[in-house]
C-alpha positions as CSV (number, residue, x, y, z in Angstrom):
1,M,-50.9,-41.7,5.8
2,L,-51.5,-38.1,4.8
3,H,-49.6,-36.9,7.9
4,R,-46.7,-39.1,7.1
5,S,-46.6,-37.9,3.4
6,L,-46.9,-34.3,4.6
7,A,-44.1,-34.7,7.1
8,T,-41.9,-36.3,4.4
9,A,-42.6,-33.5,2.0
10,V,-41.7,-30.8,4.6
11,A,-38.5,-32.7,5.5
12,V,-37.5,-32.7,1.8
13,V,-38.2,-29.0,1.3
14,V,-36.2,-28.1,4.5
15,T,-33.3,-30.2,3.4
16,L,-33.2,-28.7,-0.1
17,A,-33.5,-25.1,1.2
18,T,-30.7,-25.5,3.7
19,A,-28.4,-27.7,1.7
20,R,-25.2,-26.1,0.2
21,P,-23.8,-27.7,-2.9
22,A,-20.6,-29.5,-2.0
23,L,-18.8,-28.7,-5.2
24,A,-19.8,-25.1,-5.4
25,Q,-16.8,-22.7,-5.2
26,S,-17.2,-19.8,-2.7
27,K,-17.0,-16.4,-4.5
28,I,-15.3,-14.7,-1.6
29,E,-12.0,-15.7,0.1
30,F,-10.1,-14.0,2.9
31,T,-6.4,-14.8,3.4
32,P,-4.4,-13.5,6.4
33,W,-0.7,-14.0,5.5
34,A,2.8,-13.5,6.8
35,G,6.3,-14.0,5.5
36,M,9.6,-12.5,4.5
37,Y,10.2,-9.0,2.9
38,M,13.3,-8.8,0.7
39,P,14.2,-5.4,-0.9
40,S,16.8,-5.8,-3.6
41,H,18.1,-2.3,-4.0
42,A,19.4,0.5,-1.8
43,I,17.8,3.9,-1.6
44,V,20.1,6.7,-2.9
45,A,19.8,10.4,-2.0
46,D,21.8,13.2,-3.5
47,T,21.9,16.2,-1.2
48,A,23.8,19.1,-2.8
49,G,26.3,16.8,-4.4
50,S,26.7,14.6,-1.2
51,V,25.5,11.1,-2.0
52,S,23.9,9.1,0.9
53,I,23.1,5.4,0.5
54,F,20.4,3.7,2.5
55,E,20.5,0.0,2.6
56,V,17.2,-1.6,3.7
57,T,17.5,-5.0,5.4
58,N,15.3,-8.0,5.0
59,G,12.4,-8.2,7.5
60,G,9.2,-9.8,8.4
61,V,5.9,-8.9,6.7
62,F,2.2,-9.5,7.4
63,G,-1.1,-8.6,5.9
64,G,-4.4,-9.7,4.4
65,R,-5.9,-10.4,1.0
66,L,-9.5,-10.4,-0.1
67,S,-10.4,-12.3,-3.2
68,Y,-13.5,-12.3,-5.3
69,W,-14.0,-15.1,-7.9
70,F,-15.6,-14.0,-11.1
71,A,-15.1,-17.4,-12.7
72,D,-13.6,-20.8,-11.7
73,R,-10.2,-19.7,-13.0
74,F,-10.1,-15.9,-12.4
75,A,-10.3,-13.8,-9.3
76,V,-9.7,-10.1,-8.4
77,E,-7.8,-9.5,-5.2
78,A,-7.3,-6.5,-2.9
79,N,-4.1,-6.9,-0.9
80,V,-2.5,-4.9,2.0
81,G,0.6,-5.5,4.0
82,L,3.2,-4.0,6.4
83,A,6.8,-4.9,6.6
84,A,9.2,-4.1,9.5
85,S,13.0,-3.9,8.9
86,R,16.0,-1.8,9.5
87,I,17.7,0.8,7.3
88,H,21.5,1.6,7.3
89,L,22.8,5.0,6.3
90,V,26.2,4.4,4.7
91,G,28.3,7.5,3.8
92,G,32.1,7.9,4.2
93,T,33.1,6.7,7.6
94,S,29.6,7.0,9.0
95,D,27.3,4.0,9.4
96,F,24.0,4.6,11.2
97,E,21.0,2.3,11.6
98,F,17.4,3.3,12.0
99,R,14.0,1.5,12.3
100,A,12.1,1.3,9.1
101,S,8.7,0.1,7.9
102,T,7.2,-0.4,4.4
103,A,3.4,-0.2,3.8
104,M,1.9,-1.7,0.6
105,A,-1.4,-2.0,-1.1
106,D,-2.5,-3.2,-4.5
107,V,-5.2,-4.7,-6.6
108,R,-4.4,-7.7,-8.8
109,G,-5.8,-10.4,-11.0
110,R,-5.3,-14.0,-10.2
111,V,-5.5,-16.8,-12.8
112,E,-5.6,-20.5,-12.0
113,V,-3.2,-22.4,-14.1
114,T,-4.3,-25.9,-13.0
115,T,-7.7,-27.4,-13.2
116,P,-10.1,-25.9,-10.5
117,G,-11.1,-28.2,-7.8
118,K,-7.8,-30.1,-7.5
119,A,-6.2,-30.6,-4.1
120,I,-3.1,-28.8,-5.3
121,G,-3.3,-25.7,-7.5
122,L,-0.9,-23.2,-9.2
123,H,-1.7,-19.6,-10.1
124,L,-0.2,-16.5,-11.6
125,M,-0.8,-12.9,-10.4
126,A,-0.5,-9.4,-12.0
127,G,-1.7,-6.0,-10.9
128,A,-0.7,-2.6,-9.7
129,G,-0.1,-1.0,-6.3
130,I,1.8,1.4,-4.1
131,T,4.8,0.6,-1.9
132,R,5.8,3.3,0.6
133,A,8.8,3.1,2.9
134,R,9.1,5.0,6.1
135,N,12.0,5.4,8.6
136,S,13.0,7.6,11.5
137,Y,15.8,9.2,9.5
138,F,13.5,10.5,6.8
139,D,11.0,11.6,9.4
140,I,13.7,13.7,11.1
141,A,14.9,15.1,7.8
142,G,11.4,16.1,6.9
143,E,11.2,18.2,10.1
144,I,14.6,19.8,9.6
145,L,14.8,20.4,5.8
146,P,12.0,22.4,4.2
147,G,10.7,20.6,1.2
148,F,12.3,17.2,2.0
149,E,10.2,14.4,0.6
150,Y,10.7,10.7,-0.2
151,K,8.5,9.8,-3.2
152,T,7.4,6.5,-4.6
153,S,5.4,5.7,-7.7
154,I,2.5,3.3,-8.4
155,G,4.0,0.3,-10.1
156,P,3.3,-3.2,-11.3
157,V,3.0,-6.2,-9.0
158,V,3.7,-9.7,-10.5
159,G,3.9,-13.1,-8.9
160,M,3.1,-16.8,-8.8
161,G,1.9,-19.2,-6.1
162,A,0.5,-22.5,-5.1
163,T,-2.4,-23.7,-3.0
164,R,-3.1,-26.9,-1.0
165,R,-6.7,-27.6,0.0
166,L,-6.8,-28.5,3.7
167,S,-10.5,-29.0,4.1
168,Q,-13.8,-27.7,2.7
169,G,-13.5,-23.9,2.8
170,T,-9.8,-23.8,4.0
171,V,-6.8,-23.5,1.7
172,L,-3.0,-23.2,2.5
173,R,-1.5,-20.7,0.1
174,I,2.2,-19.9,-0.7
175,D,3.1,-16.9,-2.9
176,L,6.2,-15.2,-4.3
177,E,5.8,-11.7,-5.7
178,D,7.8,-8.8,-7.0
179,R,6.7,-5.3,-6.3
180,I,8.2,-2.9,-8.9
181,Y,8.2,0.9,-8.4
182,S,10.4,3.9,-8.7
183,T,11.7,6.2,-5.9
184,N,13.4,9.6,-5.6
185,V,14.4,11.8,-2.8
186,D,13.5,15.5,-3.1
187,T,15.5,17.6,-0.6
188,G,14.0,20.9,-1.6
189,A,17.4,22.0,-3.2
190,S,17.8,18.9,-5.5
191,T,16.0,15.8,-6.6
192,T,17.7,12.4,-7.0
193,Q,17.1,10.7,-10.3
194,D,14.3,8.1,-10.3
195,R,15.5,4.6,-9.5
196,T,13.6,1.4,-10.1
197,Q,13.1,-0.7,-7.0
198,H,12.2,-4.4,-6.6
199,D,10.8,-5.6,-3.3
200,F,10.3,-9.4,-3.2
201,L,7.8,-11.0,-0.8
202,F,7.6,-14.7,0.1
203,T,4.4,-15.3,2.0
204,I,2.4,-18.1,3.5
205,G,-1.3,-17.6,4.2
206,L,-4.5,-19.5,5.2
207,G,-7.4,-18.9,2.8
208,L,-10.8,-18.9,4.4
209,Q,-13.7,-19.2,1.9
210,L,-16.6,-17.2,3.1
């Protein structure tokens, strides 16, 4: 009888020690994502009065996002991504195309609009980050022209999204965000006036709760 009671007590203790609350929300979530990168403005460079226009095409983008939940409705996220596209140099009768890439990193807050724990959720995002474009034309110009530099500023990142719980610990996530920043081209002899850029991202990711 004693042995049976002791065995029962041990079993209960082991069960309680190893059990994980089914309704508890994981504080850490990692989301690999991919989608479409859509710049809305051209890059303008004024070189000694000669204006060059660089049109950046839409392209694919991928990255990762790490979220930490401070409360059921609020999380802070660190986000990085890399987009691949093409850039067209348009000036007079010339039209050249070069490979281009855009690196991005930001920190943002995420607020759940809908009630936590639902199968489908809606959220809003706001933060700040850096968006930096590179292309082979600017790389060559930097080697030829002393003082040539393409500058971008730290700017706001805003967006919205939706989630769909697939299973315990796995969430499908869709986001639309606007990365806002200013750019100018410093050729060493002249500097183009700052222009506000908007880069839109539409992404789909798989959130893994750790």
